[in-house]
Backbone as JSON, one array per atom type, in Angstrom:
{
  "sequence": "MAQAAGKINGPGRRNGRSIPRWLRNPAGAVLLLAAAIIVLSLYTTLRDIGQPFGGYVSYPVLGGRDSLVSAESPDWWPVVAAGLVAAGDDLLTIDDQPYTANARAVFARAYAAGRPVTVRVQRFATGETQSITIQPCLLYTSPSPRDRTRSRMPSSA",
  "N": [[-50.19, 10.44, 148.86], [-48.9, 8.89, 146.04], [-50.46, 7.81, 143.02], [-50.35, 4.72, 141.23], [-49.42, 4.24, 137.79], [-52.02, 3.64, 135.47], [-53.69, 2.68, 137.36], [-56.92, 2.56, 138.85], [-58.45, 5.54, 139.79], [-60.76, 6.14, 141.08], [-64.36, 5.63, 141.16], [-65.17, 4.75, 137.93], [-63.05, 6.14, 136.85], [-59.93, 6.46, 135.25], [-56.62, 6.99, 135.35], [-57.15, 9.73, 135.77], [-59.01, 10.34, 133.78], [-62.43, 10.39, 132.99], [-64.83, 7.81, 132.61], [-67.69, 7.9, 130.73], [-70.88, 7.93, 132.34], [-73.09, 6.73, 131.02], [-71.85, 4.85, 129.46], [-70.97, 3.0, 131.2], [-72.92, 1.17, 131.82], [-75.01, -1.65, 130.79], [-76.87, -0.81, 128.8], [-75.59, 1.32, 127.6], [-73.44, 0.05, 126.35], [-74.85, -1.48, 124.48], [-75.96, 0.58, 122.95], [-73.63, 1.69, 121.87], [-72.77, -0.49, 120.3], [-74.92, -0.62, 118.49], [-74.56, 1.82, 117.17], [-72.14, 1.3, 115.88], [-72.94, -0.73, 114.1], [-74.7, 0.71, 112.47], [-72.94, 2.53, 111.27], [-71.34, 0.74, 109.78], [-73.28, -0.31, 108.0], [-73.98, 2.0, 106.61], [-71.55, 2.47, 105.34], [-71.42, 0.28, 103.51], [-73.58, 0.9, 101.86], [-72.89, 3.47, 100.85], [-70.58, 2.78, 99.49], [-71.57, 1.57, 97.22], [-72.6, 3.59, 95.62], [-72.38, 5.06, 92.48], [-71.54, 2.78, 91.25], [-71.99, 0.08, 88.87], [-75.19, -1.55, 88.68], [-78.15, -3.61, 88.93], [-80.57, -2.21, 89.01], [-82.18, -2.6, 91.19], [-82.46, -3.3, 94.71], [-80.61, -5.69, 96.45], [-79.98, -8.41, 98.71], [-77.71, -10.8, 100.09], [-78.73, -14.11, 101.05], [-78.47, -15.26, 104.31], [-76.12, -17.74, 104.95], [-76.64, -18.98, 102.59], [-76.4, -19.39, 98.96], [-77.78, -17.72, 97.35], [-79.44, -14.57, 96.52], [-81.82, -12.15, 97.65], [-84.35, -10.0, 96.32], [-84.75, -6.86, 97.67], [-87.22, -5.29, 99.77], [-86.7, -2.65, 99.96], [-86.19, -1.65, 97.48], [-87.01, 0.96, 95.41], [-90.32, 1.52, 94.16], [-90.54, 2.98, 91.82], [-88.22, 2.67, 90.37], [-87.08, 1.66, 87.21], [-86.73, -1.2, 86.59], [-88.09, -2.46, 88.64], [-90.57, -1.16, 88.48], [-91.43, -2.08, 85.98], [-92.05, -4.63, 86.59], [-90.2, -6.66, 86.4], [-88.68, -7.6, 88.51], [-89.5, -8.25, 91.94], [-90.08, -7.51, 95.42], [-88.69, -9.94, 97.53], [-88.21, -11.82, 95.57], [-86.11, -14.46, 94.49], [-82.81, -14.35, 93.56], [-81.09, -16.2, 91.41], [-79.06, -16.87, 89.4], [-76.61, -15.04, 87.45], [-75.91, -14.25, 84.25], [-75.51, -17.03, 83.86], [-73.91, -17.73, 86.06], [-73.38, -18.26, 89.59], [-75.39, -16.05, 91.45], [-74.92, -14.41, 93.88], [-72.1, -14.49, 94.43], [-71.04, -13.4, 92.1], [-72.35, -11.13, 91.08], [-71.6, -8.31, 91.34], [-69.19, -8.13, 89.8], [-70.03, -9.1, 87.28], [-72.08, -7.25, 86.6], [-70.46, -4.93, 86.44], [-68.66, -5.56, 84.3], [-70.5, -5.94, 82.2], [-71.73, -3.43, 82.09], [-69.55, -1.82, 81.35], [-69.11, -2.84, 78.82], [-71.45, -2.17, 77.62], [-73.61, -3.91, 77.42], [-76.53, -5.99, 78.05], [-77.44, -8.03, 80.95], [-78.31, -11.39, 81.87], [-80.52, -12.55, 84.2], [-81.45, -15.16, 86.28], [-84.4, -15.74, 87.93], [-86.3, -16.69, 90.74], [-89.59, -16.37, 91.25], [-91.16, -14.82, 93.98], [-93.9, -14.66, 94.52], [-95.15, -16.65, 92.9], [-93.45, -18.82, 92.7], [-92.39, -19.73, 90.35], [-89.68, -20.11, 88.03], [-87.82, -17.85, 86.11], [-86.09, -16.26, 83.36], [-84.69, -13.06, 83.14], [-83.88, -10.1, 81.32], [-81.62, -7.54, 81.89], [-80.49, -4.22, 81.68], [-77.54, -3.05, 82.87], [-76.99, -0.25, 85.06], [-75.8, 2.86, 86.5], [-75.65, 3.58, 89.99], [-76.72, 6.47, 91.35], [-77.12, 9.32, 93.43], [-77.54, 11.8, 92.55], [-77.05, 13.57, 89.42], [-73.88, 12.84, 87.92], [-70.82, 14.48, 87.25], [-68.86, 12.9, 86.18], [-69.93, 11.07, 84.41], [-71.71, 11.81, 82.1], [-72.71, 10.86, 79.71], [-73.83, 8.34, 79.83], [-76.69, 6.37, 80.79], [-78.25, 6.55, 84.01], [-79.23, 5.45, 87.29], [-81.66, 6.9, 89.41], [-83.14, 8.08, 87.41], [-83.06, 7.66, 84.53], [-82.83, 4.99, 83.56]],
  "CA": [[-49.65, 9.23, 148.33], [-48.98, 8.9, 144.57], [-51.19, 6.7, 142.39], [-49.58, 4.0, 140.22], [-49.93, 4.42, 136.42], [-52.98, 2.64, 135.05], [-54.54, 2.3, 138.47], [-58.18, 3.29, 138.89], [-58.4, 6.57, 140.81], [-62.07, 6.27, 141.7], [-65.38, 4.98, 140.33], [-65.26, 5.18, 136.55], [-61.93, 7.01, 136.44], [-58.67, 5.78, 135.0], [-55.59, 8.0, 135.09], [-57.71, 11.06, 135.78], [-60.05, 10.52, 132.77], [-63.69, 9.8, 133.41], [-65.61, 7.01, 131.67], [-69.05, 8.42, 130.86], [-71.79, 7.08, 133.1], [-73.93, 5.96, 130.1], [-71.08, 3.76, 128.9], [-70.68, 2.03, 132.26], [-74.0, 0.22, 132.03], [-75.26, -2.47, 129.6], [-77.57, -0.06, 127.76], [-74.57, 2.1, 126.9], [-72.71, -0.86, 125.47], [-75.77, -1.8, 123.37], [-76.03, 1.79, 122.14], [-72.36, 1.77, 121.14], [-72.81, -1.55, 119.3], [-75.88, -0.2, 117.46], [-73.93, 2.88, 116.38], [-71.14, 0.65, 115.02], [-73.67, -1.43, 113.03], [-75.21, 1.74, 111.57], [-71.8, 3.03, 110.49], [-70.97, -0.29, 108.81], [-74.29, -0.4, 106.95], [-73.82, 3.19, 105.77], [-70.37, 2.26, 104.5], [-71.73, -0.61, 102.4], [-74.45, 1.63, 100.95], [-72.12, 4.53, 100.19], [-69.62, 2.13, 98.6], [-72.26, 1.2, 95.98], [-72.95, 4.75, 94.8], [-71.51, 5.22, 91.33], [-71.17, 1.46, 90.73], [-73.05, -0.56, 88.09], [-76.07, -2.47, 89.38], [-79.27, -4.05, 88.11], [-81.78, -1.41, 89.13], [-82.94, -3.06, 92.36], [-81.62, -3.55, 95.88], [-80.65, -7.1, 96.83], [-79.12, -8.83, 99.82], [-77.5, -12.26, 100.12], [-79.41, -14.87, 102.1], [-77.47, -15.77, 105.24], [-75.85, -19.16, 104.88], [-76.99, -19.51, 101.28], [-75.68, -18.86, 97.82], [-78.68, -16.87, 96.58], [-79.77, -13.26, 97.04], [-83.22, -11.78, 97.53], [-84.66, -8.61, 96.01], [-85.18, -6.23, 98.91], [-88.4, -4.41, 99.77], [-86.22, -1.27, 99.89], [-86.09, -1.22, 96.07], [-88.13, 1.89, 95.14], [-91.28, 1.08, 93.16], [-90.43, 3.75, 90.59], [-87.05, 2.29, 89.58], [-87.65, 1.01, 86.02], [-86.75, -2.66, 86.62], [-89.15, -2.81, 89.57], [-91.83, -0.64, 87.93], [-91.82, -2.94, 84.86], [-92.44, -5.94, 87.12], [-89.18, -7.67, 86.13], [-88.37, -8.17, 89.83], [-90.34, -7.76, 93.04], [-89.54, -7.83, 96.74], [-88.75, -11.34, 97.91], [-87.76, -12.7, 94.49], [-84.81, -15.11, 94.72], [-81.91, -14.16, 92.43], [-80.35, -17.46, 91.37], [-77.83, -16.76, 88.6], [-76.42, -13.88, 86.59], [-75.14, -14.76, 83.11], [-75.23, -18.45, 84.14], [-72.99, -17.88, 87.18], [-74.1, -18.02, 90.85], [-75.66, -14.61, 91.57], [-74.32, -13.69, 95.01], [-70.64, -14.39, 94.32], [-70.59, -12.82, 90.84], [-73.19, -10.03, 90.6], [-70.86, -7.05, 91.18], [-68.24, -8.21, 88.69], [-70.76, -9.25, 86.02], [-72.69, -5.96, 86.3], [-69.4, -4.0, 86.04], [-68.19, -5.91, 82.95], [-71.57, -5.7, 81.24], [-71.91, -1.98, 81.97], [-68.41, -1.31, 80.58], [-69.27, -3.3, 77.43], [-72.72, -1.67, 77.11], [-74.5, -5.04, 77.11], [-77.4, -6.41, 79.15], [-77.16, -9.29, 81.63], [-79.46, -12.26, 82.07], [-80.64, -12.97, 85.6], [-82.48, -16.16, 86.51], [-85.12, -15.32, 89.12], [-87.44, -17.48, 91.19], [-90.57, -15.39, 91.71], [-91.65, -15.06, 95.33], [-95.36, -14.81, 94.52], [-95.63, -17.85, 92.21], [-92.49, -19.91, 92.8], [-91.85, -20.11, 89.05], [-88.36, -19.59, 87.7], [-87.77, -17.24, 84.79], [-84.9, -15.46, 83.05], [-85.0, -11.68, 82.75], [-82.74, -9.37, 80.77], [-81.52, -6.25, 82.55], [-79.37, -3.37, 81.25], [-76.95, -2.45, 84.07], [-76.88, 1.2, 85.11], [-75.05, 3.32, 87.67], [-76.44, 4.09, 91.11], [-76.35, 7.83, 91.74], [-78.14, 10.06, 94.15], [-77.73, 12.97, 91.7], [-76.2, 13.41, 88.23], [-72.45, 12.93, 88.17], [-70.05, 15.08, 86.16], [-67.97, 11.88, 85.61], [-70.58, 10.17, 83.48], [-72.88, 12.5, 81.55], [-73.17, 10.24, 78.47], [-74.5, 7.06, 80.08], [-77.87, 6.46, 81.63], [-77.97, 6.22, 85.4], [-80.42, 5.31, 88.12], [-82.92, 6.26, 89.08], [-83.93, 8.89, 86.5], [-83.16, 7.33, 83.11], [-82.28, 3.67, 83.26]],
  "C": [[-49.88, 9.23, 146.83], [-49.69, 7.65, 144.08], [-50.27, 6.04, 141.36], [-50.24, 4.19, 138.86], [-50.88, 3.29, 136.08], [-53.93, 2.2, 136.14], [-55.8, 3.16, 138.47], [-58.16, 4.23, 140.08], [-59.71, 6.73, 141.56], [-63.09, 5.61, 140.78], [-65.42, 5.58, 138.92], [-64.13, 6.06, 136.08], [-60.67, 6.18, 136.28], [-57.66, 6.87, 134.61], [-56.18, 9.41, 134.97], [-58.78, 11.3, 134.72], [-61.3, 9.78, 133.22], [-64.32, 9.0, 132.28], [-67.04, 7.48, 131.83], [-69.98, 7.41, 131.54], [-72.63, 6.19, 132.17], [-73.19, 4.77, 129.52], [-70.76, 2.68, 129.94], [-71.8, 1.05, 132.52], [-74.29, -0.54, 130.73], [-75.97, -1.73, 128.47], [-76.59, 0.79, 126.96], [-73.77, 1.25, 125.93], [-73.56, -1.25, 124.26], [-75.88, -0.62, 122.42], [-74.77, 1.94, 121.29], [-72.31, 0.71, 120.04], [-73.76, -1.17, 118.16], [-75.29, 0.88, 116.58], [-72.88, 2.29, 115.43], [-71.81, -0.07, 113.85], [-74.2, -0.42, 112.02], [-74.09, 2.28, 110.69], [-71.38, 2.02, 109.43], [-71.99, -0.39, 107.69], [-74.25, 0.83, 106.05], [-72.63, 3.04, 104.85], [-70.71, 1.39, 103.3], [-72.65, 0.08, 101.39], [-73.69, 2.69, 100.18], [-71.1, 3.96, 99.21], [-70.25, 1.81, 97.25], [-72.59, 2.38, 95.09], [-71.9, 4.92, 93.71], [-71.07, 3.91, 90.7], [-72.31, 0.89, 89.89], [-73.87, -1.52, 88.94], [-77.28, -2.74, 88.5], [-80.54, -3.24, 88.2], [-82.7, -1.86, 90.24], [-81.95, -3.28, 93.48], [-81.75, -5.03, 96.21], [-79.67, -7.37, 97.95], [-78.91, -10.34, 99.75], [-78.28, -12.89, 101.27], [-78.33, -15.45, 103.01], [-77.33, -17.28, 105.12], [-76.18, -19.78, 103.53], [-76.17, -18.89, 100.18], [-76.5, -17.86, 97.04], [-78.85, -15.51, 97.27], [-81.25, -13.02, 96.84], [-83.34, -10.32, 97.13], [-85.26, -8.01, 97.27], [-86.43, -5.38, 98.72], [-87.99, -2.94, 99.73], [-86.0, -0.78, 98.47], [-87.27, -0.3, 95.78], [-89.01, 1.38, 94.0], [-91.11, 1.78, 91.82], [-89.15, 3.46, 89.82], [-87.54, 1.42, 88.43], [-87.73, -0.52, 86.08], [-87.87, -3.17, 87.54], [-90.5, -2.38, 89.02], [-92.34, -1.52, 86.78], [-92.23, -4.34, 85.32], [-91.43, -7.04, 86.83], [-88.73, -8.36, 87.41], [-89.32, -7.56, 90.84], [-89.69, -8.18, 94.36], [-89.75, -9.3, 97.06], [-88.34, -12.31, 96.82], [-86.35, -13.2, 94.79], [-83.97, -14.98, 93.46], [-80.94, -15.34, 92.39], [-79.01, -17.35, 90.64], [-77.81, -15.45, 87.84], [-75.46, -14.31, 85.49], [-74.62, -16.17, 83.37], [-74.16, -18.7, 85.19], [-73.8, -17.65, 88.47], [-74.2, -16.52, 91.12], [-74.82, -13.93, 92.64], [-72.82, -13.47, 94.84], [-70.19, -13.58, 93.11], [-71.31, -11.55, 90.41], [-72.39, -8.74, 90.37], [-69.96, -7.07, 89.96], [-68.96, -8.31, 87.35], [-71.44, -7.93, 85.64], [-71.63, -4.96, 85.81], [-68.91, -4.29, 84.62], [-69.25, -5.61, 81.9], [-71.79, -4.21, 81.03], [-70.79, -1.4, 81.11], [-68.54, -1.68, 79.1], [-70.58, -2.79, 76.81], [-73.72, -2.76, 76.75], [-75.38, -5.37, 78.31], [-76.9, -7.7, 79.79], [-78.45, -10.09, 81.73], [-79.44, -12.79, 83.49], [-81.75, -14.01, 85.68], [-83.08, -15.89, 87.89], [-86.2, -16.35, 89.45], [-88.41, -16.51, 91.84], [-91.13, -15.78, 93.07], [-93.14, -15.4, 95.31], [-95.82, -16.15, 93.95], [-94.72, -19.05, 92.36], [-91.9, -20.32, 91.45], [-90.51, -19.43, 88.8], [-88.4, -19.04, 86.29], [-86.47, -16.47, 84.61], [-85.35, -14.08, 82.6], [-83.72, -11.03, 82.23], [-82.76, -7.96, 81.34], [-80.31, -5.51, 81.98], [-78.79, -2.73, 82.51], [-76.87, -0.92, 83.95], [-76.11, 1.58, 86.37], [-76.01, 3.82, 88.74], [-75.89, 5.45, 91.5], [-77.48, 8.43, 92.53], [-78.43, 11.37, 93.42], [-76.83, 12.79, 90.49], [-74.73, 13.63, 88.56], [-71.74, 13.58, 87.0], [-69.12, 14.05, 85.5], [-68.6, 11.14, 84.45], [-71.85, 10.79, 82.9], [-73.45, 11.79, 80.32], [-73.94, 8.96, 78.69], [-75.73, 7.26, 80.94], [-77.51, 6.04, 83.05], [-79.28, 6.14, 86.16], [-80.52, 6.55, 88.98], [-83.64, 6.94, 87.92], [-84.06, 8.35, 85.09], [-82.59, 5.97, 82.74], [-83.1, 2.94, 82.24]]
}
């Protein structure tokens, strides 16, 4: 007797193709979701390479307008090493504009013009608010042939 198209031919089989056993249980679905989240986070990180930034890693606060300096900012990056920012600091404004919505564009314009930016920061440790001046630089994992004349992170910002 012939099978109708699209009809299941047996447990975990559709049109002669087998659905892997690991994908047929909830743990498999969770594993697939975790892999998708990892791919998306890698995309956002890789997208930033070669772009102007402030010399620290920051993430927006969910549901808020501010961003926080991340603990993933290496201690040896100059802005962090100089104590200008630290993990947990709240980034309020950049050049008198809300930080989260404007940081990428302001860093890009300032880098192109060769000028520093002013970031208003609320310090995590003390709660005091202060303004810091940062010279934007490019995020690279190694020197780029595209930009040999400008300083870049992390080696010479």
